[in-house]
Every structure is written in C-alpha cells, then in structure tokens.
N, C-alpha and C positions, 0 to 999 in steps of 0.2 A: 808276148811279154807286155805288161802294162808299161806304157810310156811314162818315164819317171817324172813326177811332179816334185820339184825340189822342196824339201821340208821347209826351208826358209821362206819360200814363196807362199806355201800354204799357211804358215804362221802369220805372214804379213796380211793375210785376208782378215784376220781378227781386227776389228776396229774400222773396217772399211766396208762399203757396200759391195754386195756380190751380185753376179748375174746368174739367176737360177732358172732352170728349166723344169717343168712339171709334166712328166709323161702321164697321160690319163688324168689330167688335173681338173676335169669337169665334175667329178663325183664329190660327195659331201666332204670326205677327208682331204682330197686334193684342193678343193676350193678353199676350205678353211685354212689349210697351211699356206697356200699361195697368198691369201689375204693377210695373214699374220706376218709372213715374211716381207711382203710389200710394205706393210705399215711400219716395219722396222727399218725401212730405208733401202731394201734390196730391190733390184729389178727382176721381175718374174714374168716368164713366158709360160702361160698355161697351154699345154699340149693336148691334142685329141686326135682321133682318127679323122675327124672333120674340123678343118681349120675354121669353118664358119661357126660351128658350135662353140669352139674354144673362144673365138672373138666375142660371141654373144655373152658368154660367161664373164669374160673380162669387163665388158661394158656393164653388166649387171652389178658386179662387185664394186666398180668405181662409182656407179650411180647410187649404191646403197650407203656410201660413205663420201658424200660430195665435199665435206670439209677437210678431207685428207688428200694429200698428194700421193696417190698410189701409182707406182710405175708397174702397171699390169697390162700385158698384151696377150692375145690368143693366136695360136697358129697350129699347124699339124705337129704330130709328135716328133717327127724328124727335125723340125726347126727348133723344138724345145731342147734337143740334145746338144745345142751349141753353147749352152750355159757353162759358166765356171764349174758348177756342180749341177747334176741332174737328179731329180727326185722321182721315184716310181710310185704312183698312187693308184694303179689300176686295181680292179677286183683280183683276188688271188688266182681265180681260174684263168685269167687272161695274161697273167704276168709273164710266164715263160715264153709264150708265143709272141707277145709284144716285144719283149727284149730281144728274142732271137731275130725278129724281123728288122730291128734297129741296130744290129750288131756293128755294122760298119760305122754308123753315125756315133755310136758310143765308144768306139775304139780309143783308148788312151785317156778316157775321162773317168770321173768318179760318179758312180751311180748309187744313190742312197735309196734303199728299199724301205718303205713304210708299210709293206704288205704283210698281212697275217692270213694264214689258212684256217678259217673258222667255219663252223656251221651252227645254226641255232636249233636247239632241240627243246621244245617247250619254252620255258622261261630261262633256260640256261644256254650259254655258248660253249661249244666243245671245240677244242683244238684238234686239227688234223695233222697228220705227219706226212709232209711232202717227201718227194724223192730227195735223197741226201740229207734228210733230217730237218731241213728248213727251206723256206722260199729263197732266202739269200744265198745259201750254198748252191741251190739248183741254178740260180741265175749266174753265179760266178763260174760255174762249169760251162754254161752256155756262151759266156762272153769273157774268155780268159784274158783278153787284152784290155778289159775294163776293171777298175778297182771298185768292187761292190762292197757297200757297207750297209748297216741297218741303223735306223734312228726313227724317232717320232711314233713308235708303235703304241705307246700308252697315253697319248694325249687325246682327250675327248674333242671331237670335231666342233661341237657347239661352243665350247669354251675358247677354242682357237679362233673361231669366227667372231666372237663377241669382243670386239676391239676395246670396248669400254671397260672390260674386266682385265685386271693385271694377272700375270701368271707367276707361279712360284713352284716350278716343277723340275724334276730331274729327267733327263733323257739318256738312256743307255745307248752307247755307240759300240759297234763291233765291226771289225774288218780284218782281213789278212794282210793288208797293205798299210804301212805307216803313213803313206801319203793320203790314202783314202780316209784313215782315221783323222788326220790333221784337218783335212778339208771339211769333213763332216762335223767335227767339233767346232770349227769356225762358223759353219752354217748355223748350228744349233745356238751357239752363244751370240749370234747376231740378233737374236730375239730377246729383248729384255725379260728377265724373269725365268729364263730357261738355263739350266746348268747341265752341261754335257759330262757324263761319266764314262770313261773308257772301261768297257766290260770284257775285253779280250778279243780273240779271233772269231771267225765265223763259226767255230765250234760251239760258241755260246748263243748263236742266233736262234736255234730251235727253242730252247727254254724261254728266251725273251719274247719271241713271237707267240708262243703258247700262253704266256702269262697274260696276254691281252684278253683271252677268253675268261680268265679268272676275274679280271677287273671289270669286264663287261657284265658278268654274272652278278658281281657285287653291286654294280650300278643299277641293274634291274631290280634286285631285291630291295635295296635301300632307296631307290628313286633318287640317285645322286649322280655325280660325274667325277669320280675319283681319278687321280693320277698318282704318279710315284714321287715320293720325296724321301731320300735315304738319309738317315742320321749317321753321324760319326765320320763323315768325309769332310775334313777341313780344307784340304788342298787337292782337288781332283787331279791336277796334273803332276803331282809329286810321285816319284818312284818310277 
C-alpha cells in the first residue's frame, strides 16, 4: 500500500519550494525540466546511473545561467529518489527496468512519469501501446507502494530550457492516488505560467502519452514548438 501522504500536507506544498529528484535527468527533457524547476525556486537533484555524469550536467546548467541562483545538484538515481517528489525522465525503453531496480527507494513516494512510448517513422512520430495501455500504468504495477502520476508530457524541451521565455501552458495530470495528484499539481504549479489540470485516473494516461506523438508531428510539419492550452476551464480545482 502507498504510504499515506496527508492531503493537507501536499496542499501546503503550493507556494513553497519543493525538493525534487529527477531519475534519468541528464537527457534533453530531464535537463530542461530540472532547469525550469530550479529556476522557479525548487531544489533539484539530477539523477543518473553515473553520479559523475549527473554532477557534470548540474555544473553545466548552473554555468549556462550564472546570473541565477539555481539549486541544482547531481547524483545517482537512488539519491534522486529522496526528493519530496520524484520525476522519471528516462527514455521509454528504460523506464520499467529503471523503476523496478529503484522500487525500495521509491516506496511511499510520488513518482511523476513524463515518459512517452514513441517511435519516429519518416517525418512523423507514432505512439506505441505499452503493456497495460500506458507507461504510467506499467510503472504503477511494478511499484504498487509508490503513487505514480503523469505530467509534463506535452512541454517542448527547448522552451522549458529557455529561461528567458515565459510559459503559458496547461499540464494534464493523472494518478490513481489523491495524494499523488495533489503533489503533482503542486509541482506543476510551482513553475510560473504552468497550469495543472486534473484529467482523471491512470486510465487516461494512455491517450495523454499518445497525444505527444501528434504534437511532435505538428511541430515537425509547421516547424514550431506547440504545447497545450485548453479553453473553457475557469477553475481547474473546482468539482
């Protein structure tokens, strides 16, 4: 069973800095999100199979933005699992094996998957159908004592990493645990310009992950970097 995270506690995360771990955080998506989270006041530990490589990436990111006080560190993946919230940013092929190996370290924590199962065919991206219908549901089955959620699937890495650019995007959040939803919403909304929209249980994870292929194909065709912004939602937390 997932160790209970009191809902009041997770709601109190809103408006305060969070301690975030990034499993597989040395790739383009992980680096970009780690940088944006740190620039928003959070403390971020970039994780990797190699602690040395993770430390190098953290130094590179801090050096690229010397005028900003970025609380970025690098360590092995197991150390990154000590955060208030842990984000999984590995390639999809490595996601299940990585999480299985970290099962003990992730026990009782919230794991936010930003992983999509995709392949490029010509100029298009195609969505693959993982076991259980989504990467997130597969992970939840592997680590039942961890609250798995999804978020950040549709944010272009280059825009995340461009700290001089403001964001105005929606992030869809799904989880089977109310505590995981609350923690993930707080993490998303710690970044100025991002709005978290609760999109249901992990039953919705498959379509959300697959939608990334559509957005990437649009980006290739129109040479742009589109993200999501849903109209008609005045009060995301209502209901």
